[in-house]
BAFI-3210 file (N, C-alpha, C; in Angstrom, 3 decimals, decimal comma, padded with zeros to 6 digits):
// residues 282
n [1|2|3|4|5|6|7|8|9|10|11|12|13|14|15|16|17|18|19|20|21|22|23|24|25|26|27|28|29|30|31|32|33|34|35|36|37|38|39|40|41|42|43|44|45|46|47|48|49|50|51|52|53|54|55|56|57|58|59|60|61|62|63|64|65|66|67|68|69|70|71|72|73|74|75|76|77|78|79|80|81|82|83|84|85|86|87|88|89|90|91|92|93|94|95|96|97|98|99|100|101|102|103|104|105|106|107|108|109|110|111|112|113|114|115|116|117|118|119|120|121|122|123|124|125|126|127|128|129|130|131|132|133|134|135|136|137|138|139|140|141|142|143|144|145|146|147|148|149|150|151|152|153|154|155|156|157|158|159|160|161|162|163|164|165|166|167|168|169|170|171|172|173|174|175|176|177|178|179|180|181|182|183|184|185|186|187|188|189|190|191|192|193|194|195|196|197|198|199|200|201|202|203|204|205|206|207|208|209|210|211|212|213|214|215|216|217|218|219|220|221|222|223|224|225|226|227|228|229|230|231|232|233|234|235|236|237|238|239|240|241|242|243|244|245|246|247|248|249|250|251|252|253|254|255|256|257|258|259|260|261|262|263|264|265|266|267|268|269|270|271|272|273|274|275|276|277|278|279|280|281|282]
n.u [066,997|070,229|073,162|076,133|079,098|082,117|085,376|087,909|090,551|092,495|093,344|094,816|097,129|098,986|099,951|101,266|104,418|107,388|108,548|106,516|105,685|105,093|102,877|101,133|100,977|099,703|097,228|096,350|096,144|094,134|091,969|091,783|091,226|088,761|087,188|087,167|085,588|086,812|086,640|087,638|090,402|090,848|090,296|092,428|094,621|094,079|094,264|096,950|098,083|097,211|098,521|101,123|101,423|100,253|099,707|099,072|097,279|095,493|094,358|091,789|090,184|090,838|089,811|087,114|086,653|087,121|084,991|082,887|083,435|083,046|080,377|079,252|079,722|077,962|078,742|077,948|078,273|081,047|081,513|080,326|082,083|084,415|083,711|083,441|086,081|087,138|085,838|086,945|089,382|088,758|086,529|084,799|084,138|081,951|081,141|081,917|080,436|077,870|077,972|078,203|075,796|073,891|074,302|073,821|071,107|070,082|070,506|068,676|069,287|068,190|068,430|071,177|071,774|070,275|071,654|074,059|073,181|072,298|074,699|075,974|074,309|074,904|077,346|076,722|074,014|072,076|072,216|070,928|070,364|070,806|068,850|066,540|066,700|066,861|064,403|062,761|063,430|062,549|059,838|059,214|059,539|057,452|057,780|056,468|056,439|059,151|059,968|058,529|059,760|062,251|061,517|060,336|062,566|064,157|062,549|062,599|065,151|065,201|062,635|061,237|061,750|061,353|061,378|061,271|058,782|057,019|057,614|056,714|053,963|053,357|053,927|051,952|049,697|050,040|049,810|047,187|046,355|044,750|043,727|045,777|047,772|046,701|046,747|049,478|050,171|048,448|049,567|052,040|051,284|050,166|052,248|053,990|056,704|057,964|060,701|062,180|060,850|058,735|059,390|057,590|057,318|057,736|055,509|053,479|053,901|053,139|050,385|049,615|050,222|048,387|046,043|046,198|045,796|043,219|041,834|042,101|040,454|038,077|037,221|036,832|036,156|037,434|040,014|040,282|040,235|042,634|044,436|044,067|045,051|047,722|048,596|048,294|050,234|052,558|052,932|054,312|053,874|053,690|052,477|050,193|048,569|048,241|046,828|044,573|043,518|042,674|040,582|038,846|038,223|036,743|034,594|033,490|034,372|035,793|037,240|038,545|040,049|041,752|043,213|044,622|046,162|047,783|049,172|050,552|052,285|053,797|055,252|056,943|055,999|056,032|054,949|053,983|052,818|050,460|049,099|046,873|045,061|044,731|043,484|041,045|040,062|039,060]
n.v [272,129|273,023|270,976|271,267|272,768|271,228|272,251|271,834|272,671|272,277|274,125|275,838|274,487|274,813|277,339|277,721|278,093|276,117|275,366|274,730|272,185|269,868|270,668|270,953|268,270|267,104|268,356|267,364|264,656|264,776|265,524|263,292|261,276|262,135|261,885|259,156|258,608|258,341|259,765|260,277|259,935|261,940|264,193|264,042|264,528|267,166|268,518|268,105|269,603|272,169|272,531|272,463|274,756|277,267|279,917|280,036|281,446|279,885|278,283|278,921|277,555|274,972|274,854|275,199|272,870|271,017|271,610|270,705|267,966|267,327|267,940|265,979|263,873|264,309|265,949|268,565|271,000|271,246|271,460|273,945|275,591|275,177|276,324|278,957|279,549|279,440|281,637|283,655|283,934|284,320|286,367|287,298|285,276|283,800|281,013|279,851|281,340|280,545|277,827|277,929|279,224|277,368|275,170|276,378|276,937|274,337|273,613|275,055|277,674|280,228|283,061|283,487|282,194|283,767|286,164|285,456|284,870|287,396|288,793|287,541|288,448|291,115|291,139|289,830|290,616|289,233|286,563|283,473|281,250|282,327|284,331|282,759|281,173|283,080|284,313|282,173|281,938|284,438|284,073|281,970|283,335|285,005|287,423|288,666|290,684|291,244|288,731|288,514|290,487|289,325|287,011|288,257|289,546|287,343|286,081|287,928|287,654|284,959|284,009|281,561|280,019|277,140|276,572|279,176|280,149|278,320|278,828|281,489|281,103|279,644|281,558|283,490|281,985|281,632|284,219|284,605|285,290|283,970|283,825|284,921|283,065|280,815|281,726|281,833|279,091|277,943|279,072|277,805|275,171|275,508|276,175|274,145|274,079|275,083|275,546|273,777|271,061|270,016|267,392|264,346|264,140|266,822|268,058|266,770|267,825|270,466|270,141|269,175|271,399|273,229|271,984|272,327|275,105|275,285|273,821|275,559|277,491|276,335|274,587|271,690|269,682|270,381|270,287|267,585|266,497|267,477|266,218|263,546|263,601|264,259|261,960|260,104|260,923|260,737|258,332|258,297|260,517|261,612|263,730|264,152|261,955|262,372|264,799|264,089|262,171|263,758|265,117|262,987|262,412|264,687|264,150|262,063|259,571|257,273|254,861|255,057|257,301|256,384|254,481|256,132|257,657|255,690|254,976|257,360|257,375|255,120|256,171|257,882|259,934|261,158|259,182|260,586|262,814|261,960|260,684|261,676|262,023|259,392|258,351|259,679|258,420|256,008]
n.w [087,372|086,782|086,818|088,828|087,557|086,479|086,425|084,180|083,968|081,997|080,076|081,593|082,145|080,112|080,262|082,575|084,224|083,582|085,946|087,625|087,179|088,704|090,141|088,000|087,174|089,343|089,160|086,702|087,338|089,206|087,645|085,940|087,830|088,767|086,463|086,319|088,419|090,844|093,442|096,018|095,660|093,783|095,304|097,086|095,372|094,640|097,070|097,623|095,556|096,240|098,650|097,780|096,158|097,477|096,824|094,184|091,511|090,077|091,867|092,512|090,679|091,445|094,068|093,408|091,920|093,940|095,607|093,962|093,866|096,589|096,832|095,196|096,823|098,801|100,873|101,933|103,435|103,553|100,856|100,294|101,718|100,266|097,784|098,673|099,316|096,756|095,636|097,143|095,954|093,229|092,870|090,908|089,212|087,113|086,625|089,113|090,950|090,141|090,744|093,540|094,156|093,237|094,952|097,434|097,140|097,006|099,631|100,933|101,421|100,468|100,296|100,168|097,791|096,044|096,242|095,040|092,412|091,719|091,710|089,582|087,557|087,556|086,280|083,951|082,503|081,032|081,613|081,300|082,976|085,517|085,599|085,432|087,761|089,803|089,494|090,200|092,933|093,878|093,384|095,144|097,488|097,448|096,171|093,844|091,895|091,416|090,557|088,182|086,659|086,184|084,771|082,543|081,442|080,805|078,883|076,891|075,993|075,331|073,830|073,447|075,615|077,464|080,242|081,208|080,267|081,437|084,080|084,269|083,879|086,158|088,079|087,485|088,138|090,923|091,668|091,378|088,840|086,777|084,125|082,607|083,151|081,883|079,260|078,715|078,973|077,070|074,785|074,780|074,267|071,803|070,048|070,557|071,133|068,921|066,856|068,263|069,122|071,833|074,167|074,888|077,624|078,428|077,211|078,655|081,192|080,805|080,321|082,817|084,375|083,315|084,041|086,793|087,035|086,024|087,942|090,123|089,197|089,532|087,568|087,198|085,355|082,955|083,873|084,435|081,846|080,837|082,564|081,936|079,348|079,881|081,268|079,316|077,515|079,073|081,165|083,558|085,042|088,070|089,469|087,963|088,542|091,265|091,314|089,822|091,506|093,635|092,415|091,931|094,583|095,240|093,685|094,987|094,310|095,588|095,342|092,852|093,439|095,513|094,100|092,308|094,106|095,224|092,944|092,497|094,694|094,106|092,069|093,241|094,926|098,200|100,990|103,177|102,042|100,920|102,885|104,412|102,349|101,456|103,657|103,506|101,313|102,039]
ca.u [068,154|071,397|074,134|077,302|080,103|083,473|086,331|088,970|091,865|093,468|093,895|095,775|098,385|099,916|100,450|102,052|105,830|107,888|108,910|105,331|105,232|104,523|101,527|100,355|100,720|098,672|095,938|095,966|095,752|092,833|090,960|091,647|090,564|087,354|086,535|086,989|084,739|087,639|086,535|088,537|091,742|090,894|090,410|093,809|095,517|093,809|094,829|098,416|098,433|096,977|099,579|102,376|101,485|099,070|099,454|098,821|095,937|094,605|093,729|090,338|089,569|091,019|088,814|085,805|086,579|087,027|083,600|082,053|083,680|082,414|078,943|078,902|079,824|076,933|079,411|077,489|078,850|082,434|081,458|080,102|083,320|085,361|083,293|083,765|087,513|087,342|085,370|087,917|090,467|088,197|085,169|083,948|084,007|080,544|080,914|082,013|079,234|076,727|078,124|077,911|074,369|073,135|074,410|073,117|069,682|069,767|070,580|067,607|069,830|067,683|068,941|072,576|071,708|069,771|072,752|075,010|072,603|072,263|076,050|076,181|073,567|075,620|078,396|076,096|072,589|071,210|072,538|069,595|070,165|070,704|067,527|065,528|066,783|066,491|062,937|062,196|063,570|061,616|058,464|059,061|059,493|056,250|058,139|055,975|056,808|060,558|060,020|058,035|060,789|063,276|060,936|060,188|063,921|064,570|061,767|063,046|066,394|064,877|061,156|060,665|062,286|060,366|061,379|060,851|057,331|056,342|057,764|055,832|052,592|053,239|053,889|050,625|048,762|050,200|049,373|045,767|046,073|044,516|043,541|047,116|048,457|046,172|047,220|050,865|050,182|047,832|050,537|053,059|050,688|049,865|053,454|054,628|058,160|058,468|061,807|062,672|059,625|058,770|059,327|056,285|057,344|057,530|054,101|052,667|054,066|052,317|048,994|049,410|050,202|047,108|045,003|046,268|045,167|041,783|041,287|041,982|039,289|036,913|036,813|037,381|035,959|038,526|041,246|040,297|040,608|044,068|045,186|043,996|045,988|049,081|048,922|048,410|051,527|053,642|052,306|055,093|053,585|053,134|051,620|048,908|047,780|047,893|045,777|043,336|042,954|041,957|039,313|037,992|037,723|035,684|033,459|033,103|034,807|036,889|038,074|039,455|040,999|042,740|044,066|045,536|047,136|048,749|050,031|051,444|053,318|054,706|056,082|057,896|055,418|056,211|053,765|053,458|052,051|049,146|048,520|045,520|044,221|044,424|042,490|039,754|039,634|038,505]
ca.v [272,838|272,487|270,477|272,106|272,594|270,831|272,957|270,837|273,270|271,883|275,307|276,468|273,746|275,208|278,698|277,766|277,906|274,745|275,073|274,276|270,967|268,958|271,197|270,576|266,849|266,812|268,818|266,403|263,424|265,023|265,491|261,892|260,523|262,553|261,267|257,725|258,566|258,076|261,101|260,409|260,106|263,240|265,181|263,973|265,234|268,590|269,039|268,152|270,748|273,398|272,635|272,706|276,143|277,909|281,237|279,964|281,979|278,854|277,529|279,183|276,438|273,779|274,897|274,969|271,444|270,323|271,761|269,805|266,600|267,190|267,933|264,651|262,950|264,791|266,633|269,839|272,122|271,357|271,947|275,394|276,234|275,120|277,350|280,269|279,737|279,736|282,988|284,570|284,106|284,833|286,802|287,633|284,117|283,420|279,578|279,535|281,936|279,703|276,589|278,258|279,521|276,118|274,386|277,116|276,739|272,966|273,553|275,913|279,013|280,979|284,428|283,426|281,848|284,944|287,135|284,987|285,071|288,831|289,186|287,066|289,296|292,384|290,935|289,317|290,895|288,337|285,180|282,860|280,399|283,184|284,965|281,741|280,740|284,176|284,454|281,095|282,272|285,532|283,522|281,231|284,333|285,828|288,711|288,378|291,731|291,029|287,496|288,829|291,257|288,417|286,203|289,094|289,740|286,053|285,782|288,839|287,069|283,658|283,992|280,220|279,291|276,263|276,801|280,542|280,276|277,530|279,570|282,646|280,615|279,313|282,833|284,075|281,177|281,944|285,610|284,521|285,833|282,674|283,985|285,122|281,774|279,959|282,255|281,399|277,641|277,679|279,437|276,744|274,003|275,827|276,121|272,849|274,201|275,731|274,887|272,709|270,456|269,478|265,943|263,935|264,503|268,269|268,321|266,296|268,771|271,632|269,773|269,110|272,781|273,838|271,366|272,976|276,393|275,040|273,450|276,799|278,240|275,475|273,928|270,350|268,874|270,696|269,785|266,121|266,211|267,740|265,195|262,338|263,798|264,191|260,562|259,415|261,309|260,331|257,602|258,434|261,819|261,399|264,857|263,998|260,991|262,983|265,767|263,404|261,549|264,789|265,362|261,839|262,586|265,704|263,536|260,923|258,313|256,959|253,737|255,597|258,212|255,553|253,873|257,142|258,011|254,585|255,085|258,486|256,939|254,191|256,973|258,687|260,920|260,695|258,680|261,634|263,768|261,415|259,926|262,159|261,772|257,976|258,148|260,155|257,541|254,748]
ca.w [087,845|086,132|087,764|089,012|086,516|086,899|085,558|083,952|084,155|081,014|079,409|082,480|082,219|079,061|080,484|083,786|083,946|083,679|087,346|088,341|086,522|089,698|090,376|086,821|087,189|090,363|088,602|085,656|087,992|089,850|086,575|085,511|088,904|088,784|085,316|086,650|089,592|092,041|094,032|097,166|095,117|093,161|096,385|097,606|094,441|094,704|098,344|097,477|094,710|097,012|099,644|097,084|095,704|098,079|096,271|092,734|091,214|089,529|092,971|092,481|089,965|092,265|095,146|092,798|091,610|095,214|096,027|093,160|094,364|097,905|096,610|094,689|097,973|099,757|101,952|101,422|104,136|103,077|099,480|100,366|102,160|099,124|096,817|099,254|099,142|095,350|095,393|097,739|094,973|091,980|093,250|089,757|088,327|086,965|086,900|090,555|091,588|089,812|091,524|094,929|094,211|093,074|096,190|098,484|096,920|097,398|101,088|101,490|101,728|099,293|100,257|099,689|096,366|095,322|096,208|094,014|091,075|091,484|091,343|088,217|086,614|087,449|085,280|082,713|082,741|080,273|081,912|081,318|084,137|086,684|085,567|085,735|089,149|090,707|089,400|091,020|094,328|094,168|093,419|096,399|098,547|097,174|095,591|092,517|090,962|091,078|089,784|086,832|085,950|085,725|083,713|081,356|080,845|080,234|077,691|075,820|075,481|074,761|073,851|073,466|076,764|078,079|081,688|081,453|080,041|082,458|085,331|084,233|084,076|087,579|088,795|087,293|088,917|092,350|091,860|091,058|087,496|086,101|082,689|082,021|083,237|080,817|077,982|078,542|078,757|075,783|073,772|074,722|073,623|070,412|069,191|070,853|071,174|067,722|066,135|069,130|069,633|073,172|074,358|075,435|079,046|078,551|076,894|079,762|082,290|080,457|080,545|084,278|084,857|082,923|084,913|088,107|086,940|085,837|089,242|090,911|088,645|089,810|086,349|087,365|084,166|082,057|084,511|084,256|080,462|080,699|083,293|081,129|078,229|080,420|081,583|078,027|076,927|079,952|082,296|084,784|085,645|089,410|089,840|087,311|089,326|092,543|091,062|089,422|092,717|094,409|091,740|092,232|095,959|095,198|093,029|095,852|093,673|096,514|094,838|091,828|094,107|096,197|093,095|091,807|095,147|095,287|091,762|092,698|095,643|093,403|091,181|094,011|095,834|099,590|101,686|104,059|101,261|100,552|103,993|104,731|101,170|101,462|104,718|103,004|100,239|102,574]
c.u [069,400|072,421|075,361|078,379|081,447|084,447|087,564|090,378|092,874|094,119|094,978|097,110|099,436|100,484|101,228|103,520|106,276|108,195|107,746|104,815|104,597|103,078|100,637|099,993|099,650|097,288|095,427|095,458|094,381|091,703|090,690|090,902|089,094|086,591|086,290|086,160|085,517|087,728|087,472|089,977|091,883|091,036|091,825|094,767|095,326|094,442|096,356|098,854|098,270|098,085|100,916|102,533|100,252|098,733|099,153|097,412|094,971|093,994|092,242|089,616|089,694|090,007|087,392|085,616|086,415|085,589|082,645|082,213|082,949|080,897|078,477|078,935|078,818|077,551|079,179|078,132|080,315|082,465|081,234|081,376|084,354|085,006|083,600|085,251|087,839|086,952|086,296|089,044|089,947|086,738|084,236|083,776|082,550|080,314|080,966|080,830|078,016|076,773|077,700|076,399|073,513|073,144|073,688|071,596|069,255|069,707|069,511|068,076|069,509|068,275|070,373|072,612|071,280|070,880|073,796|074,466|072,556|073,654|076,401|075,523|074,134|076,703|077,809|074,595|071,628|071,557|071,234|069,364|070,015|069,353|066,451|065,516|066,456|065,000|062,258|062,278|062,624|060,197|058,223|058,910|058,320|056,578|057,784|056,387|058,258|060,722|059,581|059,066|061,855|062,740|060,775|061,530|064,356|063,846|062,031|064,305|066,093|063,337|060,536|061,157|061,186|060,249|060,894|059,348|056,553|056,439|056,844|054,393|052,368|053,126|052,509|049,578|048,833|049,724|047,890|045,392|045,887|044,383|044,894|047,915|048,000|046,649|048,640|050,900|049,538|048,795|051,616|052,527|050,424|051,123|054,283|056,170|058,762|059,550|062,412|061,477|059,797|058,787|057,936|056,214|057,072|056,092|053,198|052,723|053,213|050,843|048,690|049,336|048,882|045,984|045,012|045,594|043,638|041,125|041,109|040,810|038,002|036,359|037,374|037,216|037,064|039,852|041,382|040,721|042,104|044,910|045,172|044,986|047,433|049,501|049,087|049,782|052,692|053,059|053,094|054,879|052,913|052,168|050,249|048,012|047,330|046,745|044,475|042,688|042,168|040,616|038,349|037,420|036,562|034,405|032,936|033,408|036,050|037,803|039,051|040,501|042,110|043,732|045,083|046,569|048,199|049,711|051,048|052,581|054,315|055,633|056,957|057,309|055,518|054,880|053,138|052,585|050,640|048,473|047,081|044,568|043,796|043,373|041,101|039,208|039,010|037,003]
c.v [272,226|272,034|271,368|271,748|272,145|271,451|272,082|271,377|273,014|273,098|275,944|275,776|274,282|276,617|278,809|277,519|276,487|274,357|274,520|272,958|269,995|269,380|270,793|269,090|266,462|267,236|267,831|265,099|263,598|264,962|264,039|261,079|260,878|261,913|259,779|257,499|258,143|259,392|261,295|260,651|261,489|264,340|265,206|264,716|266,746|269,184|269,084|269,354|272,066|273,601|272,992|274,158|276,898|279,285|281,201|280,471|280,970|278,004|277,815|278,040|275,139|273,724|274,638|273,502|270,610|270,425|270,851|268,363|266,386|267,183|266,563|263,587|263,319|265,415|268,154|271,049|272,327|271,896|273,470|276,130|276,260|276,174|278,744|280,555|280,082|281,173|284,023|284,906|284,744|285,250|287,095|286,482|283,654|281,934|279,235|280,151|281,079|278,385|276,849|278,516|278,250|275,297|275,072|276,914|275,344|272,803|274,434|277,296|279,964|282,368|284,475|283,106|283,053|286,008|286,742|285,227|286,580|289,341|288,735|288,018|290,705|292,290|290,566|289,425|289,945|286,868|284,422|282,024|281,266|283,883|283,972|281,384|281,860|284,441|283,403|281,419|283,407|285,006|282,803|282,174|285,300|287,244|288,655|289,432|291,546|289,769|287,765|289,592|290,318|287,504|287,004|289,309|288,473|285,816|286,796|288,270|285,760|283,459|282,604|279,388|278,468|276,577|278,203|280,719|279,522|278,234|280,779|282,209|280,272|280,567|283,473|283,297|281,523|283,350|285,756|285,202|284,653|282,806|284,152|283,803|280,863|280,440|281,800|279,901|277,278|277,993|278,375|275,518|274,250|275,710|274,860|272,932|274,831|274,910|273,735|272,037|269,881|267,965|265,611|264,288|265,978|268,662|267,922|267,276|270,004|271,326|269,686|270,544|273,457|273,274|272,022|274,346|276,235|274,597|274,675|277,637|277,465|274,843|272,517|269,459|269,110|270,178|268,291|265,750|266,411|266,697|263,872|262,425|263,666|262,762|259,753|259,681|260,738|259,658|257,715|259,754|261,662|262,496|264,738|263,051|261,614|263,991|265,123|262,710|262,538|265,103|264,228|261,942|263,578|265,113|262,298|259,583|257,814|255,828|254,231|256,506|257,425|254,949|254,908|257,565|256,937|254,637|256,226|258,116|256,029|254,953|257,968|259,741|260,365|260,255|259,759|262,616|263,266|260,714|260,363|261,907|260,299|257,700|258,573|259,242|256,239|254,765]
c.w [087,258|087,169|087,762|088,022|087,136|085,908|085,414|083,997|083,030|080,330|080,273|082,441|081,253|079,291|081,790|083,448|084,191|085,108|088,120|087,779|087,496|090,031|089,203|086,833|088,189|089,867|087,550|086,278|088,672|088,813|086,158|086,557|088,965|087,653|085,531|087,883|090,857|092,805|095,203|096,699|094,480|094,219|096,951|096,699|094,513|095,955|098,294|096,639|095,467|098,037|098,985|096,674|096,227|097,491|094,770|092,427|090,660|090,615|093,091|091,802|090,763|093,383|094,598|092,493|092,894|095,736|095,277|093,601|095,677|097,763|096,123|095,802|099,066|101,012|101,711|102,111|103,722|101,668|099,463|100,754|101,027|098,075|097,354|099,087|097,697|095,046|096,055|096,770|093,700|092,224|092,104|088,778|088,253|087,211|088,389|091,292|091,334|090,608|092,975|095,107|094,141|094,350|097,339|098,365|097,331|098,912|101,744|101,869|100,585|099,176|099,734|098,207|095,551|095,191|095,135|092,611|090,740|091,087|089,931|087,217|086,548|086,365|083,931|082,835|082,040|080,496|082,152|082,571|085,401|086,750|085,987|087,201|090,121|090,658|090,233|092,492|094,720|094,272|094,720|097,586|098,406|096,707|094,102|091,484|090,483|090,209|088,354|086,030|085,380|084,606|082,412|080,654|080,160|078,927|076,563|075,163|074,756|074,798|073,954|074,643|077,453|079,564|082,027|081,315|081,109|083,809|085,396|084,476|085,525|088,427|088,699|088,089|090,402|092,666|091,518|089,733|086,573|084,593|081,982|082,051|082,119|079,454|077,696|078,202|077,418|074,632|073,636|074,011|072,138|069,534|069,435|070,771|069,954|067,034|066,941|069,779|071,037|073,158|074,900|076,927|079,231|078,226|078,047|080,930|082,040|080,710|082,059|084,847|084,526|083,766|086,270|088,106|086,817|087,150|090,145|090,458|088,800|088,522|086,299|086,134|083,140|082,580|084,312|082,837|080,243|081,410|082,538|079,960|078,717|080,686|080,305|077,386|077,752|081,196|083,601|085,487|086,995|089,795|089,171|088,068|090,638|092,361|090,660|090,609|093,546|093,764|092,005|093,637|095,988|094,602|093,791|095,205|094,409|095,993|093,804|092,433|094,791|095,233|092,558|092,842|095,306|094,115|091,926|093,636|094,947|092,449|091,920|094,925|097,260|100,210|102,536|103,342|100,938|101,702|104,291|103,580|101,099|102,523|104,247|101,937|100,741|102,591]
res [m|k|k|i|t|f|s|f|l|l|a|a|f|f|i|l|p|a|a|a|q|t|y|n|e|l|c|e|r|a|v|a|a|t|e|q|d|s|l|q|q|a|e|s|y|i|r|q|a|l|q|l|e|p|a|n|p|h|n|a|l|l|f|s|n|l|g|t|i|q|r|r|q|h|r|y|e|l|a|l|e|s|y|r|m|a|l|n|i|a|p|m|s|i|p|i|l|m|n|h|a|t|l|a|l|e|l|g|q|d|d|k|a|r|a|d|y|s|q|v|l|e|f|d|p|h|n|r|e|a|l|l|m|r|a|y|i|y|m|q|q|r|s|y|k|l|a|r|q|d|y|d|t|l|l|k|v|e|p|q|s|y|s|g|r|l|g|l|a|t|l|c|q|r|d|t|k|y|d|e|a|l|m|v|l|d|g|m|l|a|d|k|g|g|a|t|p|y|t|l|h|e|l|a|v|i|y|v|a|r|a|g|v|e|l|d|m|l|k|s|d|l|a|m|l|d|l|e|k|a|i|q|l|d|p|s|q|a|e|a|y|l|m|r|g|r|i|y|l|l|q|k|k|k|a|q|a|k|q|d|f|e|k|a|v|s|l|g|v|p|q|s|e|v|r|d|l|m|r|q|s|k]
***
């Protein structure tokens, strides 16, 4: 997921009248403070500017910047409100809509995020990030037909999209279209990113994804080969250890399973996710 954009406002400074110089200075200081990670000071400058000229149309950018600052401080509800204020001033601003959607999605407000992405796509039907994220939301909501439409549109615009192809494979897997999922993943491994070669991490993720499909098809031997390859490429692949541990459990190899579950936890998998698996490994 892409991080929220911070709008620097510099272009606006040169078109405002000289009488608004104090407003400009406050905006400049807010930008400088943000770049220095002095977020509390930046927020203070922004609020002063908003108070000084509450009707200034560039306040949409100030509110958006304020939302970004609040998000970085984990003040999520306040950040949402700041983005809403920005949208009240500039309801058709794609960057602000994307910021609001991203934060709404992080807060589990999927319907609100989907509405924002849909509005972006009304203005820009081929916006790649909006297509990708709306497809993800549709998939989470089991609206597989709508998700496929967005993935198909994205891949027409960017046929080699790593995230788009991986998302489509995941969608096919969830929709029990395993052969199609394998075809997408096999194609990704065959071209290895084409003109933009995949990183070792990206390749490992594809192998883990293919292993997941193979497990669903009850082809654990093939899945094990792919997991071994993924770990070889990227030893930090927590999901690979978790999945391999489950295969070891099926094979009654409890010691190896326990070792893999412990490794997965050391790489960031929550203890709660493996507690029952660890118990079965004893």
